C-alpha positions in Angstrom: 0.0 0.0 0.0 1.5 3.3 -1.1 1.8 6.0 1.6 0.4 9.4 1.1 2.9 12.2 0.5 3.2 14.6 3.5 3.0 18.3 2.5 6.3 19.9 3.5 4.5 22.9 5.0 3.1 20.6 7.7 6.5 19.8 9.1 8.3 21.9 11.7 11.9 21.4 10.7 13.1 22.2 14.3 11.4 19.0 15.4 14.0 17.0 13.4 16.6 18.2 15.9 14.6 16.7 18.7 14.1 13.5 16.8 17.8 13.1 16.2 18.8 13.6 19.8 16.2 11.0 21.0 17.3 8.6 18.3 21.0 8.9 19.5 20.4 8.8 23.2 17.4 6.5 23.4 15.8 8.5 26.1 13.9 11.8 26.2 15.6 12.8 29.4 19.1 12.5 28.0 18.0 14.3 24.8 16.6 17.1 26.9 19.9 17.6 28.7 21.8 17.8 25.4 19.3 20.2 24.0 19.0 22.3 27.2 15.2 21.9 27.5 12.9 19.9 29.8 11.6 16.4 29.3 8.1 17.4 28.4 9.3 19.7 25.6 11.1 16.8 24.0 8.1 14.5 24.3 5.8 17.1 22.9 8.0 17.8 19.9 8.3 14.1 19.1 4.6 13.7 19.3 4.1 16.7 17.0 6.5 15.2 14.5 4.8 11.8 14.5 1.4 13.6 14.0 2.7 15.6 11.1 4.2 12.6 9.4 1.3 10.3 10.3 3.8 7.6 11.5 5.1 6.1 14.7 8.8 6.9 15.0 9.6 5.3 18.4 8.4 2.4 20.4 8.9 2.7 24.2 10.6 0.0 26.1 11.4 -0.1 29.9 14.7 -1.9 29.1 15.8 -0.1 26.0 14.0 3.3 26.2 13.0 4.9 22.9 13.6 2.4 20.1 13.3 3.4 16.5 10.5 1.8 14.4 11.1 1.0 10.8 9.7 4.4 9.9 11.9 6.0 12.4 15.0 4.2 11.0 14.1 5.5 7.5 13.7 9.1 8.8 17.0 8.9 10.7 19.0 8.4 7.5 17.4 11.3 5.9 17.6 13.5 9.0 21.3 12.9 9.4 21.9 13.8 5.8 19.8 17.0 6.3 21.8 17.9 9.4 25.2 17.4 7.7 24.1 19.4 4.6 22.8 22.2 6.7 26.2 22.3 8.6 28.1 22.4 5.4 25.8 25.1 4.0 26.4 27.2 7.1 30.1 26.9 6.8 30.0 28.1 3.2 27.5 30.9 3.7 29.0 32.3 6.8 32.5 32.0 5.5 33.7 29.6 8.2 34.9 27.3 5.4 37.8 29.7 5.4 38.0 30.9 9.0 37.7 27.3 10.2 35.5 27.6 13.3 33.0 25.3 15.0 33.1 22.2 17.2 34.7 18.8 16.8 34.4 15.8 19.1 37.0 13.0 18.9 36.5 9.6 20.4 39.6 7.5 20.9 41.2 4.8 23.0 42.2 5.7 26.5 46.0 5.7 26.3 46.3 7.1 22.8 43.7 9.8 23.5 45.3 10.9 26.8 49.0 10.6 25.9 49.1 11.4 22.2 46.0 13.0 20.8 45.4 15.4 23.6 48.9 17.1 23.6 48.9 17.2 19.8 45.4 18.8 19.6 46.5 21.4 22.2 49.1 22.6 19.5 46.4 22.4 16.8 44.4 25.0 18.6 47.4 27.4 18.4 46.8 27.3 14.7 43.0 27.2 14.7 41.8 29.0 17.8 38.2 29.2 16.6 37.8 25.4 16.5 36.7 23.9 19.9 37.6 20.3 20.4 36.2 17.6 22.8 38.5 14.6 23.3 36.9 11.4 24.7 39.7 9.0 25.7 37.7 6.1 27.0 38.3 2.3 27.4 35.4 1.3 25.1 34.1 1.9 21.6 32.6 5.2 20.6 29.4 5.1 18.5 29.4 7.5 15.5 25.9 6.4 14.6 24.7 7.8 17.9 26.9 10.9 17.3 28.8 10.4 20.5 31.7 11.8 18.5 32.4 13.1 15.0 35.8 11.3 14.6 36.7 8.0 15.9 40.2 6.5 16.5 39.9 2.7 17.2 41.9 -0.5 17.2 39.8 -2.1 14.6 38.5 -1.1 11.2 34.8 -0.8 11.2 33.1 -3.6 9.3 30.2 -1.6 8.0 28.7 1.8 7.9 28.9 4.9 5.5 32.3 6.0 6.9 35.4 7.7 5.5 38.0 5.3 6.9 41.7 4.7 6.7 44.6 3.3 8.7 46.1 5.9 10.9 49.3 4.4 12.1 51.1 1.4 13.6 52.3 1.4 17.1 54.4 -0.8 19.2 53.9 -2.3 22.7 56.8 -3.7 24.8 57.3 -5.5 28.1 58.2 -3.2 31.0 59.3 -3.5 34.6 60.8 -1.3 37.3 64.6 -1.7 37.9 63.7 -2.8 41.5 61.5 -5.6 40.3 64.2 -6.9 38.0 66.8 -6.7 40.8 64.6 -8.7 43.2 63.3 -11.4 40.9 64.9 -14.2 38.8 66.8 -12.9 35.8 65.0 -12.6 32.4 67.4 -13.6 29.7 65.1 -15.5 27.4 61.4 -15.7 26.6 61.1 -18.9 28.6 62.2 -17.1 31.7 58.9 -15.2 31.7 57.0 -18.2 32.9 58.1 -17.6 36.5 57.0 -14.0 36.7 53.8 -12.0 37.5 52.0 -9.9 35.0 49.5 -7.0 34.9 46.9 -7.5 32.2 43.4 -6.6 30.9 40.3 -8.2 32.3 39.7 -10.6 29.4 36.0 -10.8 29.5 35.7 -7.0 29.7 38.2 -6.0 27.1 36.4 -4.1 24.4 38.6 -5.5 21.7 40.5 -8.8 21.2 43.4 -6.6 20.0 44.0 -5.7 23.7 44.8 -9.3 24.8 48.5 -8.9 24.3 49.5 -11.8 26.6 48.3 -14.3 24.0 51.3 -13.0 21.9 53.8 -12.5 24.7 53.2 -15.6 26.8 50.2 -17.8 26.0 48.5 -19.2 29.1 50.0 -16.6 31.4 47.9 -15.7 34.4 47.6 -12.6 36.5 46.4 -11.7 39.9 46.1 -8.0 39.0 44.0 -7.0 36.0 42.3 -3.8 34.8 40.2 -2.5 32.0 42.4 0.7 31.9 45.8 0.8 30.3 46.7 3.8 32.4 45.8 1.9 35.5 48.1 -0.9 34.3 50.8 1.6 33.8 50.4 2.9 37.4 50.4 -0.6 38.7 53.6 -1.5 36.8 55.3 1.5 38.5 54.7 -0.1 41.9 57.4 -2.7 41.0 55.5 -5.9 41.7 54.8 -7.2 38.2 55.5 -6.9 34.5 53.2 -5.2 32.0 52.9 -5.0 28.3 52.4 -1.2 27.5 52.4 1.1 24.5 55.7 2.8 23.9 54.0 6.1 23.4 52.5 5.8 26.9 55.8 5.0 28.7 57.9 7.3 26.6 61.2 7.9 28.3 59.9 7.3 31.9 63.1 6.3 33.7 61.0 4.5 36.3 60.4 1.7 33.8 62.8 -0.3 31.6 62.2 -2.6 28.7 62.4 -6.3 29.1 63.6 -8.4 26.2 62.8 -5.7 23.7 64.3 -7.6 20.8 62.4 -10.8 21.6 59.1 -9.6 23.1 56.9 -7.0 21.3 53.5 -6.5 19.8 52.5 -4.3 16.9 49.0 -3.0 16.6 47.2 -0.4 14.4 45.0 2.6 14.9 42.2 3.3 12.4 40.5 6.7 12.0 37.1 7.2 10.5 34.1 9.6 10.4 30.7 9.6 8.8 30.5 10.1 5.1 28.0 12.9 5.8 30.7 14.9 7.5 33.3 14.8 4.8 32.1 18.2 3.4 32.7 19.9 6.8 36.1 21.5 6.6 36.7 21.6 10.3 36.2 17.8 10.5 38.6 17.1 7.6 41.1 19.6 8.9 41.3 18.0 12.4 41.5 14.5 10.8 44.3 15.6 8.5 46.2 17.2 11.4 46.0 14.1 13.5 47.2 12.1 10.4 50.2 14.4 9.9 51.0 14.2 13.6 51.1 10.4 13.6 53.3 10.5 10.4 55.7 12.9 12.1 55.9 10.7 15.2 56.1 7.3 13.5 59.5 6.5 15.3 58.0 7.6 18.6 54.9 5.4 18.2 57.1 2.4 17.3 59.3 2.9 20.3 62.4 3.8 18.3 62.6 7.2 20.1 61.3 8.5 23.4 60.7 12.1 22.1 57.3 13.1 20.8 57.4 15.8 18.1 54.9 18.5 17.2 54.0 20.1 13.9 55.6 23.5 13.3 53.1 26.3 13.0 52.9 28.1 9.6 
């Protein structure tokens, strides 16, 4: 059965903004906080949009909150395209395509976000002071479909989605310990010697990516009495001198409190991937931030691979 066409003048375009926030947060209360209004306003605007379209956009569930219906999923695709097109148009009309202003949110892994992306972006803002940036260094995946971020940097390439995606860089992880730990425990001269030592590792069943389970590469079957979902927590635990830890070279850097253990024999190489929604590729502030991060990783290839302890910064024009 063919649906009747809805007259455009029956729609309040501002309601689309409310629809998008509810679709991304799954709750009217969370959407209200992000929009700076109260709960009843969000509910009223969603009802008005549904009445104008003559379609049910959400089903309410106690467990899952506001869940998109089939009609809601169809509208979401168009609404996000409209949103991105409007942002791109505003850049061009207002001239911000040349002034480069606006807001960008970057979601990334905890260690890389805290110890590499954040200091690099602080220099980026010297060059582009009118672009505000949120950095979300968290030990879990960021959802671009829910617009939790504009740009994502992850350990794995996304398997599906309308994304502009590419490999960002390789990075190296090595085995570290404090000098005191090595002095007080049996010597480690060969890989086989690791079997008698204690390790700090990830909580396997809570690791958000199998790429984090480094011990499978270093010493299969190794056990640990101290585990954490946070790589920064593992770093701090290693500094206490009671166990070994596999850590990213960019996280440890030149910290003299830790030394490398069997660096020629024990090491793990992983990759970072960077991607953002296809709809955002026309926004110059998004592409500028992404290209800046890419340039920073290229400049710091040796640092990320543990070949040097000095992080470098792009020179300002």
